[in-house]
RODO-299336 format. One record per residue: x, y negated, z of N, C-alpha, C in turn; residue in one letter. Coordinates in steps of 0.02 Angstrom, whole numbers, padded with zeros to 5 digits, always signed. Layout:
REM RODO-299336
XYZXYZXYZa/...
END
This chain:
REM RODO-299336
-00580+00370-00196-00574+00319-00246-00636+00321-00290m/-00666+00263-00299-00726+00259-00340-00708+00226-00407k/-00735+00254-00461-00723+00226-00528-00788+00198-00554i/-00788+00134-00571-00847+00101-00601-00833+00090-00675n/-00883+00106-00716-00875+00101-00789-00919+00046-00816y/-00891+00008-00864-00928-00043-00902-00909-00035-00975n/-00954-00057-01019-00937-00056-01090-00953-00124-01120t/-00915-00141-01171-00929-00200-01212-00938-00174-01283n/-00993-00192-01314-01005-00170-01382-01048-00108-01383g/-01039-00070-01437-01081-00011-01450-01052+00054-01424d/-01000+00051-01385-00967+00111-01360-01010+00146-01308l/-01017+00211-01315-01055+00252-01267-01005+00293-01226v/-01012+00290-01160-00966+00328-01117-00994+00399-01109i/-00958+00447-01136-00980+00517-01132-00950+00549-01069t/-00973+00609-01055-00946+00646-00998-00872+00663-01008d/-00853+00675-01071-00783+00690-01086-00738+00629-01072a/-00763+00570-01090-00725+00508-01076-00719+00497-01001i/-00774+00507-00965-00772+00500-00892-00723+00550-00861k/-00724+00612-00884-00679+00663-00857-00606+00645-00870a/-00593+00619-00930-00524+00599-00947-00502+00540-00903h/-00546+00492-00892-00530+00435-00848-00518+00458-00777c/-00561+00501-00751-00554+00524-00682-00489+00564-00673e/-00473+00605-00723-00410+00644-00719-00350+00597-00717k/-00349+00547-00761-00292+00501-00765-00288+00454-00705n/-00344+00424-00686-00343+00375-00631-00332+00409-00564f/-00350+00472-00557-00337+00507-00494-00261+00517-00483s/-00222+00516-00537-00149+00522-00531-00119+00462-00495k/-00154+00405-00496-00128+00345-00464-00124+00353-00388l/-00164+00399-00360-00165+00408-00288-00099+00435-00261k/-00059+00467-00305+00005+00493-00281+00054+00436-00270k/+00041+00377-00300+00085+00319-00290+00061+00275-00233f/-00005+00273-00221-00033+00230-00169-00098+00262-00147f/-00101+00284-00084-00159+00321-00059-00222+00279-00051d/-00213+00214-00038-00269+00173-00019-00298+00133-00076n/-00313+00166-00131-00347+00134-00187-00421+00136-00172i/-00452+00077-00169-00522+00073-00152-00567+00089-00211l/-00561+00050-00265-00601+00061-00325-00559+00048-00387t/-00583+00076-00442-00554+00061-00507-00612+00040-00552v/-00608-00020-00580-00659-00044-00627-00630-00037-00697n/-00664+00002-00738-00641+00016-00806-00691-00013-00856v/-00666-00054-00901-00708-00081-00955-00681-00053-01020t/-00725-00018-01056-00707+00011-01121-00742-00027-01176l/-00706-00043-01229-00738-00080-01283-00710-00056-01350s/-00751-00064-01401-00731-00046-01469-00741-00107-01514a/-00690-00123-01553-00695-00179-01600-00670-00156-01668t/-00688-00193-01719-00665-00178-01787-00611-00228-01805k/-00560-00202-01838-00507-00246-01862-00493-00229-01936s/-00446-00263-01966-00430-00251-02036-00401-00182-02047k/-00368-00155-01995-00337-00089-02001-00384-00033-01981t/-00441-00049-01954-00489+00001-01933-00515-00013-01863g/-00553+00034-01835-00580+00022-01768-00526+00025-01714p/-00533-00019-01664-00486-00020-01608-00524-00008-01543l/-00494+00030-01500-00523+00046-01434-00482+00009-01382q/-00516-00027-01338-00481-00065-01286-00502-00039-01218r/-00453-00029-01174-00466-00009-01105-00438-00063-01060v/-00481-00090-01018-00463-00142-00969-00479-00112-00901d/-00427-00101-00860-00437-00069-00795-00410-00114-00740a/-00449-00119-00686-00429-00158-00627-00431-00111-00567r/-00373-00104-00535-00368-00062-00475-00370-00107-00414v/-00418-00095-00370-00426-00135-00310-00393-00100-00251h/-00338-00129-00230-00305-00107-00169-00332-00151-00113l/-00313-00139-00054-00338-00179+00002-00310-00250-00004n/-00351-00296-00031-00330-00366-00037-00293-00383-00101g/-00279-00335-00142-00242-00348-00205-00277-00314-00263n/-00270-00343-00322-00297-00314-00383-00241-00308-00433v/-00235-00248-00462-00185-00235-00513-00222-00221-00578i/-00201-00254-00632-00238-00250-00695-00194-00220-00749k/-00225-00179-00791-00191-00151-00849-00237-00153-00909g/-00211-00171-00967-00250-00175-01028-00210-00142-01084v/-00244-00102-01124-00210-00072-01182-00261-00063-01238y/-00239-00075-01300-00281-00067-01359-00248-00018-01406t/-00288+00029-01432-00262+00080-01477-00319+00102-01523d/-00302+00137-01576-00355+00164-01619-00386+00226-01589d/-00353+00257-01540-00379+00316-01506-00395+00298-01433d/-00457+00307-01412-00478+00288-01345-00442+00328-01292l/-00432+00393-01302-00399+00435-01253-00326+00414-01243y/-00293+00396-01298-00224+00372-01294-00221+00305-01256n/-00270+00262-01268-00273+00198-01232-00282+00209-01157a/-00323+00257-01138-00333+00273-01067-00267+00298-01037i/-00232+00341-01073-00167+00367-01049-00117+00310-01039d/-00113+00264-01088-00065+00209-01084-00083+00161-01028r/-00146+00147-01018-00167+00103-00962-00148+00134-00896v/-00155+00199-00890-00136+00233-00828-00061+00227-00816t/-00021+00233-00870+00051+00224-00863+00069+00153-00841d/+00036+00104-00870+00047+00034-00852+00030+00023-00778i/-00028+00049-00757-00050+00039-00688-00003+00075-00639l/+00020+00134-00656+00064+00170-00610+00129+00132-00600s/+00156+00102-00653+00217+00061-00645+00204+00001-00601k/+00146-00032-00611+00130-00091-00571+00118-00073-00498q/+00087-00016-00486+00075+00006-00417+00141+00022-00383i/+00187+00054-00419+00254+00068-00391+00289+00003-00372k/+00285-00047-00417+00315-00113-00403+00283-00145-00342k/+00216-00140-00338+00180-00169-00281+00201-00135-00216h/+00207-00070-00217+00228-00033-00157+00299-00052-00137k/+00344-00058-00186+00412-00080-00171+00413-00150-00142e/+00371-00194-00170+00367-00262-00145+00344-00263-00073k/+00294-00222-00057+00271-00217+00013+00327-00192+00057l/+00362-00142+00033+00417-00113+00072+00473-00164+00082r/+00490-00202+00029+00544-00251+00033+00525-00310+00078d/+00463-00334+00074+00442-00391+00114+00439-00375+00188n/+00424-00313+00204+00417-00294+00274+00476-00254+00298n/+00527-00247+00257+00585-00207+00276+00632-00249+00318h/+00646-00226+00376+00692-00261+00420+00754-00217+00429a/+00812-00247+00422+00874-00210+00430+00892-00208+00504v/+00899-00148+00532+00915-00144+00603+00985-00170+00617p/+00991-00206+00672+01055-00232+00695+01069-00197+00760v/+01127-00163+00764+01143-00125+00824+01188-00165+00870f/+01175-00160+00934+01220-00189+00984+01234-00136+01036s/+01297-00131+01055+01316-00081+01105+01300-00107+01174d/+01272-00064+01215+01259-00080+01285+01318-00053+01325t/+01355-00096+01356+01417-00075+01390+01405-00052+01461k/+01368-00091+01501+01362-00073+01571+01290-00079+01594k/+01270-00033+01637+01205-00036+01670+01219-00039+01744i/+01194-00091+01777+01207-00100+01849+01141-00098+01886t/+01139-00059+01940+01080-00059+01983+01102-00053+02056f/+01059-00074+02100+01075-00077+02171+01053-00013+02205e/+01098+00016+02245+01082+00076+02283+01108+00064+02354s/+01064+00059+02401+01080+00046+02472+01120-00019+02477s/+01181-00014+02503+01221-00074+02514+01273-00086+02460d/+01283-00037+02416+01335-00047+02365+01305-00047+02295n/+01342-00072+02248+01321-00074+02179+01355-00017+02140f/+01318+00013+02095+01346+00066+02053+01346+00040+01981i/+01401+00047+01947+01407+00027+01877+01415+00091+01836t/+01374+00097+01785+01375+00156+01742+01393+00133+01671v/+01442+00165+01642+01460+00151+01573+01411+00187+01527e/+01392+00155+01473+01345+00185+01426+01367+00171+01355s/+01357+00220+01312+01374+00211+01241+01311+00212+01198t/+01254+00203+01229+01191+00203+01190+01188+00140+01148k/+01159+00148+01090+01152+00091+01044+01079+00071+01042r/+01066+00007+01041+00998-00019+01039+00989-00052+00971i/+00937-00032+00935+00922-00061+00870+00879-00123+00880a/+00900-00179+00853+00861-00240+00854+00834-00252+00784s/+00770-00262+00778+00738-00273+00714+00702-00340+00716i/+00716-00383+00668+00681-00447+00663+00625-00439+00613t/+00564-00458+00633+00507-00452+00588+00473-00519+00581v/+00439-00528+00526+00398-00586+00514+00327-00562+00505n/+00289-00553+00560+00223-00521+00555+00173-00565+00518p/+00136-00533+00472+00083-00568+00434+00017-00560+00470r/-00028-00610+00465-00094-00603+00494-00137-00554+00455p/-00169-00508+00490-00214-00459+00460-00253-00424+00515m/-00304-00385+00496-00341-00348+00547-00308-00279+00556d/-00333-00241+00604-00302-00177+00622-00306-00127+00564v/-00363-00125+00529-00370-00078+00473-00319-00092+00418e/-00309-00156+00402-00261-00173+00351-00190-00156+00373e/-00176-00164+00438-00110-00147+00464-00097-00071+00458a/-00149-00031+00469-00142+00041+00461-00129+00059+00388i/-00163+00024+00342-00150+00035+00271-00078+00017+00253l/-00052-00037+00281+00017-00056+00269+00065-00004+00298q/+00049+00020+00358+00089+00072+00391+00095+00133+00345l/+00039+00154+00317+00039+00212+00272+00075+00197+00207e/+00063+00137+00179+00095+00120+00115+00171+00117+00121a/+00195+00094+00178+00267+00088+00189+00298+00151+00217l/+00255+00200+00235+00278+00264+00262+00323+00254+00323n/+00299+00213+00370+00335+00198+00432+00300+00230+00491k/+00335+00231+00549+00306+00258+00611+00267+00205+00648d/+00285+00141+00639+00249+00086+00671+00250+00025+00625f/+00203-00021+00638+00199-00082+00598+00179-00139+00643y/+00218-00193+00641+00206-00253+00682+00169-00304+00639v/+00116-00333+00667+00077-00382+00630+00046-00433+00678f/+00022-00488+00651-00015-00537+00691-00089-00522+00681t/-00124-00509+00736-00195-00494+00733-00232-00557+00712n/-00268-00554+00656-00303-00612+00630-00360-00634+00675s/-00387-00590+00716-00441-00607+00761-00417-00644+00823e/-00362-00620+00853-00338-00649+00916-00278-00695+00907s/-00241-00688+00852-00181-00728+00841-00120-00701+00877g/-00128-00645+00912-00072-00615+00950-00035-00564+00907d/+00028-00553+00924+00067-00501+00891+00043-00433+00916m/+00029-00387+00870+00006-00320+00886+00049-00269+00850n/+00042-00206+00871+00078-00151+00840+00029-00094+00828i/+00031-00064+00769-00003-00001+00757+00051+00051+00746v/+00037+00112+00768+00086+00165+00761+00052+00231+00747y/+00090+00277+00719+00064+00343+00703+00083+00390+00759k/+00034+00425+00786+00046+00473+00839+00070+00539+00809k/+00097+00582+00851+00122+00647+00827+00066+00691+00800r/+00004+00682+00826-00051+00723+00803-00083+00696+00739n/-00056+00640+00711-00082+00612+00649-00130+00555+00659g/-00153+00544+00721-00197+00487+00735-00156+00423+00739d/-00190+00367+00749-00157+00303+00753-00166+00273+00823y/-00117+00234+00844-00121+00197+00906-00117+00123+00891g/-00144+00082+00937-00144+00010+00929-00122-00022+00995h/-00071-00064+00993-00046-00098+01052-00060-00172+01044v/-00092-00201+01096-00104-00273+01096-00090-00299+01166e/-00070-00362+01172-00053-00388+01238-00115-00398+01281p/-00105-00390+01346-00160-00402+01394-00160-00476+01412a/-00219-00503+01420-00227-00573+01441-00260-00575+01509h/-00223-00598+01559-00250-00600+01627-00275-00669+01644f/
END
């Protein structure tokens, strides 16, 4: 995660301010691993009650931006509060991703399996259950699908490949690597 700093006004970003920002914004990774960058704008203004410190932070996720703003007379407190605001918004974003792509499995019992052996037919009773999941795959590239897979903490993720327009699947292998399934075109 990269943190970019900007200032408005006469505020100088010291090493202590940077260290405090990095400590707080690194906590956001426990809610969402794929944070690309954080843009932080720090500003100081004067008001009737005294100087005010404003922190404006934008967290760039893959394709989404989450924004938090907080103003306080103490800059360090404003950084803490902005981090709290962003962590709540990231949790909501993660839940939204989970809810939008969450499919409720529907089970159907398989009663009989019939196959031909020589001249007679054999019927085998089975009590195995098959889970049917209905999905509405969104168009995206393979890298974004892997990010969604990780964000939703699933074993596989179905999506529409934005390059080919075909339905594809990415999955997590037992060794921690990823697999990609796409249809063959003959």
